[in-house]
HTML snippet that shows the backbone in 3Dmol.js (N, CA, C, O; Angstrom):
<script src="https://3Dmol.org/build/3Dmol-min.js"></script>
<div id="view" style="width:600px;height:400px;position:relative"></div>
<script>
const pdb = `
ATOM      1  N   MET A   1       0.824  -1.177   0.000  1.00  0.00           N
ATOM      2  CA  MET A   1       0.000   0.000   0.000  1.00  0.00           C
ATOM      3  C   MET A   1       0.876   1.251   0.000  1.00  0.00           C
ATOM      4  O   MET A   1       1.864   1.341   0.729  1.00  0.00           O
ATOM      5  N   ILE A   2       0.487   2.211  -0.837  1.00  0.00           N
ATOM      6  CA  ILE A   2       1.250   3.454  -0.963  1.00  0.00           C
ATOM      7  C   ILE A   2       0.722   4.450   0.069  1.00  0.00           C
ATOM      8  O   ILE A   2      -0.481   4.684   0.179  1.00  0.00           O
ATOM      9  N   THR A   3       1.643   5.018   0.807  1.00  0.00           N
ATOM     10  CA  THR A   3       1.228   6.030   1.781  1.00  0.00           C
ATOM     11  C   THR A   3       1.400   7.411   1.165  1.00  0.00           C
ATOM     12  O   THR A   3       2.469   7.765   0.667  1.00  0.00           O
ATOM     13  N   ARG A   4       0.372   8.140   1.211  1.00  0.00           N
ATOM     14  CA  ARG A   4       0.420   9.508   0.691  1.00  0.00           C
ATOM     15  C   ARG A   4       0.725  10.469   1.831  1.00  0.00           C
ATOM     16  O   ARG A   4       0.306  10.259   2.969  1.00  0.00           O
ATOM     17  N   PRO A   5       1.467  11.530   1.504  1.00  0.00           N
ATOM     18  CA  PRO A   5       1.722  12.505   2.576  1.00  0.00           C
ATOM     19  C   PRO A   5       0.421  13.236   2.926  1.00  0.00           C
ATOM     20  O   PRO A   5      -0.417  13.502   2.064  1.00  0.00           O
ATOM     21  N   ARG A   6       0.287  13.540   4.168  1.00  0.00           N
ATOM     22  CA  ARG A   6      -0.910  14.257   4.602  1.00  0.00           C
ATOM     23  C   ARG A   6      -0.859  15.683   4.082  1.00  0.00           C
ATOM     24  O   ARG A   6       0.204  16.304   4.087  1.00  0.00           O
ATOM     25  N   PRO A   7      -1.988  16.212   3.632  1.00  0.00           N
ATOM     26  CA  PRO A   7      -1.975  17.599   3.157  1.00  0.00           C
ATOM     27  C   PRO A   7      -1.748  18.563   4.321  1.00  0.00           C
ATOM     28  O   PRO A   7      -2.163  18.323   5.455  1.00  0.00           O
ATOM     29  N   ILE A   8      -1.080  19.647   3.994  1.00  0.00           N
ATOM     30  CA  ILE A   8      -0.821  20.664   5.021  1.00  0.00           C
ATOM     31  C   ILE A   8      -2.110  21.474   5.172  1.00  0.00           C
ATOM     32  O   ILE A   8      -2.517  22.208   4.272  1.00  0.00           O
ATOM     33  N   LEU A   9      -2.722  21.319   6.310  1.00  0.00           N
ATOM     34  CA  LEU A   9      -3.972  22.031   6.568  1.00  0.00           C
ATOM     35  C   LEU A   9      -3.678  23.405   7.149  1.00  0.00           C
ATOM     36  O   LEU A   9      -2.717  23.610   7.891  1.00  0.00           O
ATOM     37  N   ARG A  10      -4.528  24.313   6.786  1.00  0.00           N
ATOM     38  CA  ARG A  10      -4.390  25.669   7.324  1.00  0.00           C
ATOM     39  C   ARG A  10      -4.746  25.649   8.797  1.00  0.00           C
ATOM     40  O   ARG A  10      -5.695  24.980   9.206  1.00  0.00           O
ATOM     41  N   ARG A  11      -4.004  26.363   9.571  1.00  0.00           N
ATOM     42  CA  ARG A  11      -4.236  26.388  11.006  1.00  0.00           C
ATOM     43  C   ARG A  11      -5.546  27.088  11.307  1.00  0.00           C
ATOM     44  O   ARG A  11      -5.811  28.150  10.744  1.00  0.00           O
ATOM     45  N   ASN A  12      -6.338  26.553  12.140  1.00  0.00           N
ATOM     46  CA  ASN A  12      -7.621  27.135  12.504  1.00  0.00           C
ATOM     47  C   ASN A  12      -7.384  28.368  13.372  1.00  0.00           C
ATOM     48  O   ASN A  12      -6.632  28.319  14.346  1.00  0.00           O
ATOM     49  N   VAL A  13      -8.032  29.467  13.011  1.00  0.00           N
ATOM     50  CA  VAL A  13      -7.792  30.714  13.733  1.00  0.00           C
ATOM     51  C   VAL A  13      -8.420  30.701  15.118  1.00  0.00           C
ATOM     52  O   VAL A  13      -8.049  31.520  15.959  1.00  0.00           O
ATOM     53  N   PHE A  14      -9.345  29.812  15.378  1.00  0.00           N
ATOM     54  CA  PHE A  14      -9.992  29.787  16.681  1.00  0.00           C
ATOM     55  C   PHE A  14      -9.176  29.026  17.718  1.00  0.00           C
ATOM     56  O   PHE A  14      -9.588  28.936  18.874  1.00  0.00           O
ATOM     57  N   HIS A  15      -8.044  28.483  17.334  1.00  0.00           N
ATOM     58  CA  HIS A  15      -7.183  27.782  18.276  1.00  0.00           C
ATOM     59  C   HIS A  15      -6.049  28.682  18.744  1.00  0.00           C
ATOM     60  O   HIS A  15      -4.945  28.218  19.031  1.00  0.00           O
ATOM     61  N   ARG A  16      -6.331  29.941  18.814  1.00  0.00           N
ATOM     62  CA  ARG A  16      -5.341  30.880  19.324  1.00  0.00           C
ATOM     63  C   ARG A  16      -5.656  31.189  20.781  1.00  0.00           C
ATOM     64  O   ARG A  16      -6.778  30.964  21.234  1.00  0.00           O
ATOM     65  N   PRO A  17      -4.688  31.695  21.506  1.00  0.00           N
ATOM     66  CA  PRO A  17      -4.962  32.086  22.901  1.00  0.00           C
ATOM     67  C   PRO A  17      -5.998  33.213  22.960  1.00  0.00           C
ATOM     68  O   PRO A  17      -6.174  33.966  22.002  1.00  0.00           O
ATOM     69  N   TRP A  18      -6.662  33.308  24.083  1.00  0.00           N
ATOM     70  CA  TRP A  18      -7.747  34.280  24.226  1.00  0.00           C
ATOM     71  C   TRP A  18      -7.265  35.713  24.054  1.00  0.00           C
ATOM     72  O   TRP A  18      -7.989  36.540  23.499  1.00  0.00           O
ATOM     73  N   TYR A  19      -6.060  36.024  24.519  1.00  0.00           N
ATOM     74  CA  TYR A  19      -5.569  37.394  24.426  1.00  0.00           C
ATOM     75  C   TYR A  19      -5.284  37.792  22.979  1.00  0.00           C
ATOM     76  O   TYR A  19      -5.413  38.965  22.627  1.00  0.00           O
ATOM     77  N   MET A  20      -4.904  36.842  22.149  1.00  0.00           N
ATOM     78  CA  MET A  20      -4.698  37.155  20.728  1.00  0.00           C
ATOM     79  C   MET A  20      -6.044  37.408  20.056  1.00  0.00           C
ATOM     80  O   MET A  20      -6.159  38.288  19.203  1.00  0.00           O
ATOM     81  N   GLN A  21      -7.047  36.648  20.435  1.00  0.00           N
ATOM     82  CA  GLN A  21      -8.374  36.885  19.877  1.00  0.00           C
ATOM     83  C   GLN A  21      -8.914  38.237  20.340  1.00  0.00           C
ATOM     84  O   GLN A  21      -9.557  38.944  19.562  1.00  0.00           O
ATOM     85  N   ALA A  22      -8.661  38.602  21.594  1.00  0.00           N
ATOM     86  CA  ALA A  22      -9.120  39.889  22.111  1.00  0.00           C
ATOM     87  C   ALA A  22      -8.435  41.046  21.381  1.00  0.00           C
ATOM     88  O   ALA A  22      -9.077  42.039  21.040  1.00  0.00           O
ATOM     89  N   VAL A  23      -7.147  40.912  21.148  1.00  0.00           N
ATOM     90  CA  VAL A  23      -6.424  41.957  20.413  1.00  0.00           C
ATOM     91  C   VAL A  23      -6.933  42.048  18.980  1.00  0.00           C
ATOM     92  O   VAL A  23      -7.059  43.146  18.437  1.00  0.00           O
ATOM     93  N   ASP A  24      -7.226  40.911  18.369  1.00  0.00           N
ATOM     94  CA  ASP A  24      -7.751  40.897  17.013  1.00  0.00           C
ATOM     95  C   ASP A  24      -9.114  41.588  16.951  1.00  0.00           C
ATOM     96  O   ASP A  24      -9.372  42.372  16.038  1.00  0.00           O
ATOM     97  N   VAL A  25      -9.972  41.302  17.905  1.00  0.00           N
ATOM     98  CA  VAL A  25     -11.297  41.944  17.948  1.00  0.00           C
ATOM     99  C   VAL A  25     -11.148  43.450  18.149  1.00  0.00           C
ATOM    100  O   VAL A  25     -11.816  44.237  17.479  1.00  0.00           O
ATOM    101  N   ALA A  26     -10.276  43.847  19.065  1.00  0.00           N
ATOM    102  CA  ALA A  26     -10.058  45.277  19.301  1.00  0.00           C
ATOM    103  C   ALA A  26      -9.532  45.966  18.045  1.00  0.00           C
ATOM    104  O   ALA A  26      -9.943  47.080  17.720  1.00  0.00           O
ATOM    105  N   HIS A  27      -8.620  45.297  17.344  1.00  0.00           N
ATOM    106  CA  HIS A  27      -8.076  45.879  16.117  1.00  0.00           C
ATOM    107  C   HIS A  27      -9.163  46.016  15.057  1.00  0.00           C
ATOM    108  O   HIS A  27      -9.250  47.045  14.387  1.00  0.00           O
ATOM    109  N   ARG A  28      -9.980  44.997  14.905  1.00  0.00           N
ATOM    110  CA  ARG A  28     -11.055  45.067  13.904  1.00  0.00           C
ATOM    111  C   ARG A  28     -12.046  46.170  14.231  1.00  0.00           C
ATOM    112  O   ARG A  28     -12.475  46.902  13.338  1.00  0.00           O
ATOM    113  N   LEU A  29     -12.416  46.301  15.508  1.00  0.00           N
ATOM    114  CA  LEU A  29     -13.336  47.370  15.903  1.00  0.00           C
ATOM    115  C   LEU A  29     -12.736  48.746  15.640  1.00  0.00           C
ATOM    116  O   LEU A  29     -13.428  49.661  15.192  1.00  0.00           O
ATOM    117  N   THR A  30     -11.450  48.882  15.922  1.00  0.00           N
ATOM    118  CA  THR A  30     -10.782  50.159  15.677  1.00  0.00           C
ATOM    119  C   THR A  30     -10.776  50.500  14.196  1.00  0.00           C
ATOM    120  O   THR A  30     -11.105  51.622  13.811  1.00  0.00           O
ATOM    121  N   VAL A  31     -10.408  49.544  13.373  1.00  0.00           N
ATOM    122  CA  VAL A  31     -10.350  49.796  11.928  1.00  0.00           C
ATOM    123  C   VAL A  31     -11.745  50.103  11.377  1.00  0.00           C
ATOM    124  O   VAL A  31     -11.922  51.047  10.608  1.00  0.00           O
ATOM    125  N   LEU A  32     -12.729  49.298  11.776  1.00  0.00           N
ATOM    126  CA  LEU A  32     -14.085  49.537  11.281  1.00  0.00           C
ATOM    127  C   LEU A  32     -14.628  50.887  11.736  1.00  0.00           C
ATOM    128  O   LEU A  32     -15.299  51.573  10.965  1.00  0.00           O
ATOM    129  N   SER A  33     -14.348  51.277  12.980  1.00  0.00           N
ATOM    130  CA  SER A  33     -14.822  52.582  13.445  1.00  0.00           C
ATOM    131  C   SER A  33     -14.118  53.713  12.702  1.00  0.00           C
ATOM    132  O   SER A  33     -14.741  54.728  12.393  1.00  0.00           O
ATOM    133  N   LEU A  34     -12.827  53.551  12.411  1.00  0.00           N
ATOM    134  CA  LEU A  34     -12.121  54.588  11.648  1.00  0.00           C
ATOM    135  C   LEU A  34     -12.655  54.705  10.226  1.00  0.00           C
ATOM    136  O   LEU A  34     -12.840  55.810   9.715  1.00  0.00           O
ATOM    137  N   VAL A  35     -12.901  53.575   9.597  1.00  0.00           N
ATOM    138  CA  VAL A  35     -13.438  53.603   8.232  1.00  0.00           C
ATOM    139  C   VAL A  35     -14.839  54.190   8.224  1.00  0.00           C
ATOM    140  O   VAL A  35     -15.155  55.036   7.388  1.00  0.00           O
ATOM    141  N   ALA A  36     -15.691  53.743   9.160  1.00  0.00           N
ATOM    142  CA  ALA A  36     -17.061  54.261   9.214  1.00  0.00           C
ATOM    143  C   ALA A  36     -17.060  55.753   9.528  1.00  0.00           C
ATOM    144  O   ALA A  36     -17.833  56.505   8.935  1.00  0.00           O
ATOM    145  N   GLY A  37     -16.216  56.187  10.439  1.00  0.00           N
ATOM    146  CA  GLY A  37     -16.131  57.610  10.766  1.00  0.00           C
ATOM    147  C   GLY A  37     -15.649  58.435   9.582  1.00  0.00           C
ATOM    148  O   GLY A  37     -16.147  59.534   9.341  1.00  0.00           O
ATOM    149  N   THR A  38     -14.698  57.914   8.858  1.00  0.00           N
ATOM    150  CA  THR A  38     -14.190  58.621   7.681  1.00  0.00           C
ATOM    151  C   THR A  38     -15.275  58.769   6.623  1.00  0.00           C
ATOM    152  O   THR A  38     -15.437  59.838   6.036  1.00  0.00           O
ATOM    153  N   VAL A  39     -16.013  57.698   6.385  1.00  0.00           N
ATOM    154  CA  VAL A  39     -17.100  57.760   5.402  1.00  0.00           C
ATOM    155  C   VAL A  39     -18.171  58.741   5.854  1.00  0.00           C
ATOM    156  O   VAL A  39     -18.659  59.540   5.055  1.00  0.00           O
ATOM    157  N   TYR A  40     -18.541  58.686   7.132  1.00  0.00           N
ATOM    158  CA  TYR A  40     -19.587  59.574   7.659  1.00  0.00           C
ATOM    159  C   TYR A  40     -19.174  61.038   7.549  1.00  0.00           C
ATOM    160  O   TYR A  40     -19.937  61.864   7.049  1.00  0.00           O
ATOM    161  N   TYR A  41     -17.978  61.359   8.011  1.00  0.00           N
ATOM    162  CA  TYR A  41     -17.549  62.754   8.000  1.00  0.00           C
ATOM    163  C   TYR A  41     -17.247  63.253   6.590  1.00  0.00           C
ATOM    164  O   TYR A  41     -17.396  64.445   6.319  1.00  0.00           O
ATOM    165  N   THR A  42     -16.832  62.382   5.699  1.00  0.00           N
ATOM    166  CA  THR A  42     -16.661  62.782   4.306  1.00  0.00           C
ATOM    167  C   THR A  42     -18.005  63.134   3.689  1.00  0.00           C
ATOM    168  O   THR A  42     -18.131  64.142   2.994  1.00  0.00           O
ATOM    169  N   ALA A  43     -19.007  62.302   3.944  1.00  0.00           N
ATOM    170  CA  ALA A  43     -20.354  62.589   3.437  1.00  0.00           C
ATOM    171  C   ALA A  43     -20.889  63.878   4.055  1.00  0.00           C
ATOM    172  O   ALA A  43     -21.503  64.684   3.357  1.00  0.00           O
ATOM    173  N   PHE A  44     -20.665  64.084   5.348  1.00  0.00           N
ATOM    174  CA  PHE A  44     -21.111  65.305   6.017  1.00  0.00           C
ATOM    175  C   PHE A  44     -20.433  66.537   5.419  1.00  0.00           C
ATOM    176  O   PHE A  44     -21.087  67.553   5.181  1.00  0.00           O
ATOM    177  N   THR A  45     -19.135  66.448   5.178  1.00  0.00           N
ATOM    178  CA  THR A  45     -18.401  67.580   4.604  1.00  0.00           C
ATOM    179  C   THR A  45     -18.876  67.885   3.188  1.00  0.00           C
ATOM    180  O   THR A  45     -19.061  69.050   2.835  1.00  0.00           O
ATOM    181  N   LEU A  46     -19.076  66.850   2.374  1.00  0.00           N
ATOM    182  CA  LEU A  46     -19.560  67.068   1.008  1.00  0.00           C
ATOM    183  C   LEU A  46     -20.958  67.691   1.010  1.00  0.00           C
ATOM    184  O   LEU A  46     -21.258  68.561   0.193  1.00  0.00           O
ATOM    185  N   ARG A  47     -21.806  67.238   1.934  1.00  0.00           N
ATOM    186  CA  ARG A  47     -23.153  67.819   2.036  1.00  0.00           C
ATOM    187  C   ARG A  47     -23.078  69.293   2.416  1.00  0.00           C
ATOM    188  O   ARG A  47     -23.794  70.118   1.848  1.00  0.00           O
ATOM    189  N   MET A  48     -22.222  69.626   3.366  1.00  0.00           N
ATOM    190  CA  MET A  48     -22.093  71.027   3.779  1.00  0.00           C
ATOM    191  C   MET A  48     -21.515  71.883   2.654  1.00  0.00           C
ATOM    192  O   MET A  48     -21.941  73.023   2.472  1.00  0.00           O
ATOM    193  N   LEU A  49     -20.567  71.363   1.908  1.00  0.00           N
ATOM    194  CA  LEU A  49     -20.038  72.111   0.766  1.00  0.00           C
ATOM    195  C   LEU A  49     -21.124  72.369  -0.265  1.00  0.00           C
ATOM    196  O   LEU A  49     -21.206  73.465  -0.820  1.00  0.00           O
ATOM    197  N   TYR A  50     -21.963  71.362  -0.527  1.00  0.00           N
ATOM    198  CA  TYR A  50     -23.055  71.519  -1.480  1.00  0.00           C
ATOM    199  C   TYR A  50     -24.054  72.569  -0.988  1.00  0.00           C
ATOM    200  O   TYR A  50     -24.451  73.453  -1.747  1.00  0.00           O
ATOM    201  N   LEU A  51     -24.460  72.472   0.277  1.00  0.00           N
ATOM    202  CA  LEU A  51     -25.442  73.422   0.802  1.00  0.00           C
ATOM    203  C   LEU A  51     -24.878  74.830   0.871  1.00  0.00           C
ATOM    204  O   LEU A  51     -25.589  75.788   0.569  1.00  0.00           O
ATOM    205  N   ASN A  52     -23.615  74.980   1.262  1.00  0.00           N
ATOM    206  CA  ASN A  52     -23.008  76.309   1.311  1.00  0.00           C
ATOM    207  C   ASN A  52     -22.950  76.933  -0.078  1.00  0.00           C
ATOM    208  O   ASN A  52     -23.179  78.132  -0.235  1.00  0.00           O
ATOM    209  N   ARG A  53     -22.643  76.120  -1.081  1.00  0.00           N
ATOM    210  CA  ARG A  53     -22.609  76.645  -2.444  1.00  0.00           C
ATOM    211  C   ARG A  53     -23.998  77.084  -2.890  1.00  0.00           C
ATOM    212  O   ARG A  53     -24.160  78.134  -3.512  1.00  0.00           O
ATOM    213  N   LYS A  54     -24.996  76.266  -2.564  1.00  0.00           N
ATOM    214  CA  LYS A  54     -26.377  76.579  -2.929  1.00  0.00           C
ATOM    215  C   LYS A  54     -26.828  77.880  -2.248  1.00  0.00           C
ATOM    216  O   LYS A  54     -27.399  78.751  -2.904  1.00  0.00           O
ATOM    217  N   TYR A  55     -26.578  78.016  -0.940  1.00  0.00           N
ATOM    218  CA  TYR A  55     -26.975  79.221  -0.217  1.00  0.00           C
ATOM    219  C   TYR A  55     -26.192  80.439  -0.687  1.00  0.00           C
ATOM    220  O   TYR A  55     -26.740  81.538  -0.769  1.00  0.00           O
ATOM    221  N   ARG A  56     -24.906  80.246  -0.999  1.00  0.00           N
ATOM    222  CA  ARG A  56     -24.090  81.362  -1.469  1.00  0.00           C
ATOM    223  C   ARG A  56     -24.594  81.874  -2.810  1.00  0.00           C
ATOM    224  O   ARG A  56     -24.606  83.084  -3.039  1.00  0.00           O
ATOM    225  N   MET A  57     -25.012  80.973  -3.703  1.00  0.00           N
ATOM    226  CA  MET A  57     -25.553  81.394  -4.991  1.00  0.00           C
ATOM    227  C   MET A  57     -26.868  82.157  -4.794  1.00  0.00           C
ATOM    228  O   MET A  57     -27.104  83.179  -5.439  1.00  0.00           O
ATOM    229  N   GLN A  58     -27.717  81.652  -3.898  1.00  0.00           N
ATOM    230  CA  GLN A  58     -28.986  82.322  -3.627  1.00  0.00           C
ATOM    231  C   GLN A  58     -28.732  83.701  -3.016  1.00  0.00           C
ATOM    232  O   GLN A  58     -29.392  84.668  -3.398  1.00  0.00           O
ATOM    233  N   TYR A  59     -27.797  83.810  -2.085  1.00  0.00           N
ATOM    234  CA  TYR A  59     -27.458  85.082  -1.466  1.00  0.00           C
ATOM    235  C   TYR A  59     -26.895  86.047  -2.505  1.00  0.00           C
ATOM    236  O   TYR A  59     -27.206  87.238  -2.481  1.00  0.00           O
ATOM    237  N   SER A  60     -26.078  85.542  -3.404  1.00  0.00           N
ATOM    238  CA  SER A  60     -25.501  86.390  -4.442  1.00  0.00           C
ATOM    239  C   SER A  60     -26.585  86.961  -5.352  1.00  0.00           C
ATOM    240  O   SER A  60     -26.539  88.134  -5.722  1.00  0.00           O
ATOM    241  N   ILE A  61     -27.547  86.136  -5.706  1.00  0.00           N
ATOM    242  CA  ILE A  61     -28.651  86.605  -6.556  1.00  0.00           C
ATOM    243  C   ILE A  61     -29.446  87.680  -5.831  1.00  0.00           C
ATOM    244  O   ILE A  61     -29.795  88.698  -6.429  1.00  0.00           O
ATOM    245  N   GLU A  62     -29.739  87.469  -4.542  1.00  0.00           N
ATOM    246  CA  GLU A  62     -30.469  88.463  -3.765  1.00  0.00           C
ATOM    247  C   GLU A  62     -29.685  89.760  -3.656  1.00  0.00           C
ATOM    248  O   GLU A  62     -30.268  90.840  -3.743  1.00  0.00           O
ATOM    249  N   GLN A  63     -28.386  89.674  -3.471  1.00  0.00           N
ATOM    250  CA  GLN A  63     -27.555  90.876  -3.370  1.00  0.00           C
ATOM    251  C   GLN A  63     -27.545  91.643  -4.690  1.00  0.00           C
ATOM    252  O   GLN A  63     -27.618  92.872  -4.693  1.00  0.00           O
ATOM    253  N   ARG A  64     -27.454  90.921  -5.817  1.00  0.00           N
ATOM    254  CA  ARG A  64     -27.494  91.604  -7.116  1.00  0.00           C
ATOM    255  C   ARG A  64     -28.819  92.322  -7.329  1.00  0.00           C
ATOM    256  O   ARG A  64     -28.847  93.450  -7.823  1.00  0.00           O
ATOM    257  N   GLU A  65     -29.919  91.668  -6.957  1.00  0.00           N
ATOM    258  CA  GLU A  65     -31.231  92.304  -7.113  1.00  0.00           C
ATOM    259  C   GLU A  65     -31.346  93.543  -6.231  1.00  0.00           C
ATOM    260  O   GLU A  65     -31.895  94.560  -6.657  1.00  0.00           O
ATOM    261  N   GLU A  66     -30.832  93.462  -5.006  1.00  0.00           N
ATOM    262  CA  GLU A  66     -30.883  94.611  -4.103  1.00  0.00           C
ATOM    263  C   GLU A  66     -30.027  95.755  -4.635  1.00  0.00           C
ATOM    264  O   GLU A  66     -30.433  96.915  -4.575  1.00  0.00           O
ATOM    265  N   MET A  67     -28.839  95.432  -5.159  1.00  0.00           N
ATOM    266  CA  MET A  67     -27.983  96.481  -5.720  1.00  0.00           C
ATOM    267  C   MET A  67     -28.632  97.118  -6.945  1.00  0.00           C
ATOM    268  O   MET A  67     -28.527  98.331  -7.130  1.00  0.00           O
ATOM    269  N   ALA A  68     -29.295  96.338  -7.775  1.00  0.00           N
ATOM    270  CA  ALA A  68     -29.978  96.878  -8.945  1.00  0.00           C
ATOM    271  C   ALA A  68     -31.114  97.791  -8.507  1.00  0.00           C
ATOM    272  O   ALA A  68     -31.328  98.842  -9.112  1.00  0.00           O
ATOM    273  N   ARG A  69     -31.842  97.409  -7.471  1.00  0.00           N
ATOM    274  CA  ARG A  69     -32.922  98.238  -6.952  1.00  0.00           C
ATOM    275  C   ARG A  69     -32.376  99.556  -6.402  1.00  0.00           C
ATOM    276  O   ARG A  69     -32.944 100.616  -6.662  1.00  0.00           O
ATOM    277  N   LYS A  70     -31.278  99.497  -5.645  1.00  0.00           N
ATOM    278  CA  LYS A  70     -30.675 100.719  -5.101  1.00  0.00           C
ATOM    279  C   LYS A  70     -30.161 101.619  -6.224  1.00  0.00           C
ATOM    280  O   LYS A  70     -30.312 102.840  -6.175  1.00  0.00           O
ATOM    281  N   ARG A  71     -29.551 100.997  -7.237  1.00  0.00           N
ATOM    282  CA  ARG A  71     -29.043 101.779  -8.364  1.00  0.00           C
ATOM    283  C   ARG A  71     -30.187 102.477  -9.094  1.00  0.00           C
ATOM    284  O   ARG A  71     -30.060 103.639  -9.481  1.00  0.00           O
ATOM    285  N   ALA A  72     -31.295 101.780  -9.281  1.00  0.00           N
ATOM    286  CA  ALA A  72     -32.450 102.381  -9.959  1.00  0.00           C
ATOM    287  C   ALA A  72     -33.012 103.529  -9.124  1.00  0.00           C
ATOM    288  O   ALA A  72     -33.376 104.567  -9.676  1.00  0.00           O
ATOM    289  N   ASP A  73     -33.091 103.360  -7.797  1.00  0.00           N
ATOM    290  CA  ASP A  73     -33.570 104.434  -6.923  1.00  0.00           C
ATOM    291  C   ASP A  73     -32.626 105.631  -6.969  1.00  0.00           C
ATOM    292  O   ASP A  73     -33.082 106.774  -7.008  1.00  0.00           O
ATOM    293  N   ALA A  74     -31.315 105.383  -6.967  1.00  0.00           N
ATOM    294  CA  ALA A  74     -30.339 106.473  -7.014  1.00  0.00           C
ATOM    295  C   ALA A  74     -30.426 107.215  -8.345  1.00  0.00           C
ATOM    296  O   ALA A  74     -30.361 108.444  -8.372  1.00  0.00           O
ATOM    297  N   GLU A  75     -30.573 106.480  -9.450  1.00  0.00           N
ATOM    298  CA  GLU A  75     -30.694 107.131 -10.750  1.00  0.00           C
ATOM    299  C   GLU A  75     -31.981 107.936 -10.831  1.00  0.00           C
ATOM    300  O   GLU A  75     -31.998 109.000 -11.448  1.00  0.00           O
ATOM    301  N   ALA A  76     -33.041 107.462 -10.233  1.00  0.00           N
ATOM    302  CA  ALA A  76     -34.305 108.204 -10.239  1.00  0.00           C
ATOM    303  C   ALA A  76     -34.183 109.478  -9.408  1.00  0.00           C
ATOM    304  O   ALA A  76     -34.706 110.519  -9.805  1.00  0.00           O
ATOM    305  N   SER A  77     -33.507 109.416  -8.272  1.00  0.00           N
ATOM    306  CA  SER A  77     -33.342 110.611  -7.448  1.00  0.00           C
ATOM    307  C   SER A  77     -32.408 111.610  -8.123  1.00  0.00           C
ATOM    308  O   SER A  77     -32.629 112.819  -8.041  1.00  0.00           O
ATOM    309  N   VAL A  78     -31.365 111.113  -8.791  1.00  0.00           N
ATOM    310  CA  VAL A  78     -30.471 112.012  -9.528  1.00  0.00           C
ATOM    311  C   VAL A  78     -31.219 112.653 -10.680  1.00  0.00           C
ATOM    312  O   VAL A  78     -31.026 113.836 -10.958  1.00  0.00           O
ATOM    313  N   ALA A  79     -32.060 111.904 -11.347  1.00  0.00           N
ATOM    314  CA  ALA A  79     -32.836 112.453 -12.457  1.00  0.00           C
ATOM    315  C   ALA A  79     -33.816 113.503 -11.959  1.00  0.00           C
ATOM    316  O   ALA A  79     -34.075 114.480 -12.662  1.00  0.00           O
ATOM    317  N   ALA A  80     -34.366 113.325 -10.763  1.00  0.00           N
ATOM    318  CA  ALA A  80     -35.308 114.297 -10.212  1.00  0.00           C
ATOM    319  C   ALA A  80     -34.579 115.583  -9.817  1.00  0.00           C
ATOM    320  O   ALA A  80     -35.111 116.679  -9.996  1.00  0.00           O
ATOM    321  N   VAL A  81     -33.374 115.451  -9.287  1.00  0.00           N
ATOM    322  CA  VAL A  81     -32.613 116.635  -8.862  1.00  0.00           C
ATOM    323  C   VAL A  81     -32.092 117.398 -10.065  1.00  0.00           C
ATOM    324  O   VAL A  81     -32.102 118.629 -10.044  1.00  0.00           O
ATOM    325  N   THR A  82     -31.646 116.738 -11.093  1.00  0.00           N
ATOM    326  CA  THR A  82     -31.056 117.396 -12.246  1.00  0.00           C
ATOM    327  C   THR A  82     -32.061 117.521 -13.391  1.00  0.00           C
ATOM    328  O   THR A  82     -31.686 117.448 -14.561  1.00  0.00           O
ATOM    329  N   ALA A  83     -33.326 117.708 -13.054  1.00  0.00           N
ATOM    330  CA  ALA A  83     -34.354 117.867 -14.104  1.00  0.00           C
ATOM    331  C   ALA A  83     -34.136 119.189 -14.842  1.00  0.00           C
ATOM    332  O   ALA A  83     -33.626 120.143 -14.255  1.00  0.00           O
ATOM    333  N   PRO A  84     -34.512 119.256 -16.104  1.00  0.00           N
ATOM    334  CA  PRO A  84     -34.359 120.520 -16.839  1.00  0.00           C
ATOM    335  C   PRO A  84     -35.221 121.615 -16.224  1.00  0.00           C
ATOM    336  O   PRO A  84     -36.257 121.352 -15.612  1.00  0.00           O
ATOM    337  N   LYS A  85     -34.753 122.872 -16.410  1.00  0.00           N
ATOM    338  CA  LYS A  85     -35.426 124.015 -15.770  1.00  0.00           C
ATOM    339  C   LYS A  85     -36.824 124.233 -16.343  1.00  0.00           C
ATOM    340  O   LYS A  85     -37.684 124.787 -15.657  1.00  0.00           O
ATOM    341  N   GLU A  86     -37.066 123.824 -17.547  1.00  0.00           N
ATOM    342  CA  GLU A  86     -38.390 123.995 -18.125  1.00  0.00           C
ATOM    343  C   GLU A  86     -39.442 123.170 -17.379  1.00  0.00           C
ATOM    344  O   GLU A  86     -40.590 123.593 -17.247  1.00  0.00           O
ATOM    345  N   SER A  87     -39.054 122.023 -16.905  1.00  0.00           N
ATOM    346  CA  SER A  87     -40.017 121.176 -16.223  1.00  0.00           C
ATOM    347  C   SER A  87     -40.319 121.688 -14.824  1.00  0.00           C
ATOM    348  O   SER A  87     -41.368 121.370 -14.265  1.00  0.00           O
ATOM    349  N   ILE A  88     -39.418 122.474 -14.251  1.00  0.00           N
ATOM    350  CA  ILE A  88     -39.640 123.032 -12.909  1.00  0.00           C
ATOM    351  C   ILE A  88     -40.640 124.173 -13.010  1.00  0.00           C
ATOM    352  O   ILE A  88     -41.516 124.278 -12.152  1.00  0.00           O
ATOM    353  N   ASN A  89     -40.547 125.043 -14.030  1.00  0.00           N
ATOM    354  CA  ASN A  89     -41.412 126.229 -14.147  1.00  0.00           C
ATOM    355  C   ASN A  89     -42.746 125.845 -14.554  1.00  0.00           C
ATOM    356  O   ASN A  89     -43.615 126.703 -14.706  1.00  0.00           O
TER     357      ASN A  89
END
`;
const viewer = $3Dmol.createViewer("view");
viewer.addModel(pdb, "pdb");
viewer.setStyle({}, {cartoon: {color: "spectrum"}});
viewer.zoomTo();
viewer.render();
</script>
């Protein structure tokens, strides 16, 4: 009978000492919390950038309209002050 060599089996990870398993769990929790926090804060930052841009554009439009209104009022008052003398008499 031919004897075959036994295959090299991968070592089972659950046969480690308890402290190695505890360190592994702590490491996994740390990595997962860092990744989740990074994703969350990246999404939060992108949302704030989007909203700030949207509000800034709206504010800019309102400011332009207000400046146009003030300019029209100033031109009307200048036109009233510098009216021709015939229209005053």
